[in-house]
N, C-alpha and C positions, 0 to 999 in steps of 0.2 A: 522631445524629438524637433531637433530646428529645421524650418521650412526651407525647401528646396527651389530655387529660382528658377527662371525660365531656361537654363543653359546646363542645368543639372548638378550646380553645385553648392556646396553649404555657406558659401561666403558673404561676407555681409553686402555683396553686392557694388564692392569698391574694388575688384581687382583690377588686374593690369599695371596701369601704371601709377593709379591712384592708389593701391595696395603696397605696393615698393614705394611711395613716397610716405606712405604712413609706419610703414617698416624702418624707413629712413629714420623720420621723426621719432620715432618711439628709441632707437638705438642712441639717438643722440643726447633726446632727454634722459634715458637710464645711464649716459656717462656723464652727463652734464651734474645729475645726482651725486655718482659716485667721487666727482671732484670736490663735490661742495662737501661731503662727509669726509674726506681725506682733510681740508680745510678746518672743517670742525674739528676734526682731532687735534690738529694742528694748534687750534686755538684753545684748544681744553688744556694742553700741556703748560703747567704752572714756571716750568722753565722760559718757553717763549714768553707768556706773561710778564714774568720779572724782565726779560729783555724788552719787550716794548713799553715797558716801565723806567727803564732807564736810561733809555734815546730821549734825549734833548727836545722837546716838542714846539718847541719857540719857534713863532713865525719869523722869517727874515723881514725887515725893516723893508716897508715898499718906498721906490725912490721914484717919484716921477720925475721925469726926463721928456721935455718936448722931442715929439717928433722930428726927426730932420725933413726940411722941406728940400721937393726938389726944386734944381737951380730954373727947369723950364720945363713946363707941362709937355708930356709926350704923346702923341699919337701915331699909331703902327709903326712903332718903334722912332720915331722921326719927330723933330721937333714942330709944335703945332702950326709955329708962323710958316714954316717950310712947307706945310701938308695945304695950309688955308693959300697959301701963295700958288702951290701948283693946280689947286683948284680953280683959282680965280684965272690962270694961264690957258687951261683947258675950255674954261667958261669961255673968254677970251675969242680962242683958236677958233671953238665950235660954233658960235656967233658968226663968225668974221666968214668960216666957209660955208655957214648958211646963207649969208648974206650973196654969196657970189653964184651959189647955185641958182 
Protein backbone atom coordinates (compact mmCIF):
# COMPACT_ATOMS: atom_id res chain seq x y z
CA UNK A 1 0.00 0.00 0.00
CA UNK A 2 1.35 3.41 -1.00
CA UNK A 3 1.71 6.02 1.72
CA UNK A 4 -0.81 8.82 1.62
CA UNK A 5 0.64 12.32 1.91
CA UNK A 6 -0.94 15.10 3.95
CA UNK A 7 -3.26 16.10 1.11
CA UNK A 8 -4.81 12.67 0.82
CA UNK A 9 -3.38 11.66 -2.55
CA UNK A 10 -1.10 8.77 -3.40
CA UNK A 11 1.15 10.62 -5.88
CA UNK A 12 4.87 11.10 -5.29
CA UNK A 13 4.44 14.58 -3.88
CA UNK A 14 5.47 16.25 -7.13
CA UNK A 15 1.96 17.15 -8.17
CA UNK A 16 0.87 20.34 -9.82
CA UNK A 17 3.31 21.97 -12.17
CA UNK A 18 6.14 19.53 -11.40
CA UNK A 19 4.00 16.53 -12.21
CA UNK A 20 3.02 18.10 -15.53
CA UNK A 21 6.63 18.91 -16.31
CA UNK A 22 7.69 15.35 -15.54
CA UNK A 23 4.91 14.00 -17.75
CA UNK A 24 6.03 16.32 -20.54
CA UNK A 25 9.66 15.19 -20.17
CA UNK A 26 8.61 11.53 -20.15
CA UNK A 27 6.60 12.07 -23.33
CA UNK A 28 9.55 13.80 -25.00
CA UNK A 29 11.98 11.06 -24.04
CA UNK A 30 9.60 8.35 -25.25
CA UNK A 31 9.17 10.09 -28.62
CA UNK A 32 12.94 10.52 -28.94
CA UNK A 33 13.44 6.80 -28.19
CA UNK A 34 10.92 5.94 -30.93
CA UNK A 35 12.78 8.14 -33.42
CA UNK A 36 16.06 6.48 -32.51
CA UNK A 37 14.48 3.05 -33.01
CA UNK A 38 13.30 4.05 -36.48
CA UNK A 39 16.77 5.40 -37.32
CA UNK A 40 18.35 2.16 -36.09
CA UNK A 41 16.02 0.15 -38.34
CA UNK A 42 16.91 2.35 -41.30
CA UNK A 43 20.62 1.93 -40.58
CA UNK A 44 20.30 -1.86 -40.34
CA UNK A 45 18.78 -2.05 -43.82
CA UNK A 46 21.41 -3.54 -46.20
CA UNK A 47 20.22 -1.37 -49.07
CA UNK A 48 20.81 1.79 -47.04
CA UNK A 49 24.25 0.55 -46.01
CA UNK A 50 25.18 -0.08 -49.65
CA UNK A 51 24.04 3.41 -50.59
CA UNK A 52 26.22 4.87 -47.85
CA UNK A 53 29.19 2.85 -49.09
CA UNK A 54 28.71 4.17 -52.64
CA UNK A 55 28.78 7.79 -51.57
CA UNK A 56 32.09 9.44 -52.24
CA UNK A 57 33.38 10.35 -48.81
CA UNK A 58 36.54 12.14 -49.90
CA UNK A 59 36.89 15.46 -48.06
CA UNK A 60 37.08 18.58 -50.14
CA UNK A 61 40.48 20.28 -50.17
CA UNK A 62 40.71 23.20 -47.78
CA UNK A 63 41.60 26.45 -49.47
CA UNK A 64 43.08 29.00 -47.11
CA UNK A 65 42.09 32.47 -48.13
CA UNK A 66 42.93 35.48 -46.03
CA UNK A 67 39.90 37.22 -44.63
CA UNK A 68 39.22 40.52 -46.32
CA UNK A 69 40.18 43.40 -44.05
CA UNK A 70 37.67 46.20 -43.68
CA UNK A 71 38.79 49.49 -45.19
CA UNK A 72 38.18 51.31 -41.94
CA UNK A 73 37.24 50.37 -38.38
CA UNK A 74 33.58 51.02 -37.75
CA UNK A 75 32.15 52.11 -34.38
CA UNK A 76 28.37 52.30 -33.97
CA UNK A 77 28.11 52.03 -37.76
CA UNK A 78 30.29 55.12 -38.30
CA UNK A 79 34.00 55.38 -39.14
CA UNK A 80 36.14 55.37 -35.99
CA UNK A 81 37.79 58.70 -36.81
CA UNK A 82 34.39 60.39 -37.09
CA UNK A 83 33.28 59.03 -33.72
CA UNK A 84 36.50 60.14 -32.01
CA UNK A 85 36.23 63.60 -33.58
CA UNK A 86 32.61 63.89 -32.45
CA UNK A 87 33.48 62.98 -28.85
CA UNK A 88 36.36 65.47 -28.93
CA UNK A 89 34.03 68.24 -30.13
CA UNK A 90 31.50 67.38 -27.42
CA UNK A 91 34.26 67.46 -24.79
CA UNK A 92 35.50 70.86 -25.94
CA UNK A 93 31.97 72.30 -26.05
CA UNK A 94 31.22 70.86 -22.59
CA UNK A 95 34.40 72.30 -21.11
CA UNK A 96 33.75 75.69 -22.75
CA UNK A 97 30.19 75.80 -21.38
CA UNK A 98 31.42 74.76 -17.94
CA UNK A 99 34.04 77.53 -17.91
CA UNK A 100 31.39 80.19 -18.67
CA UNK A 101 29.06 79.12 -15.87
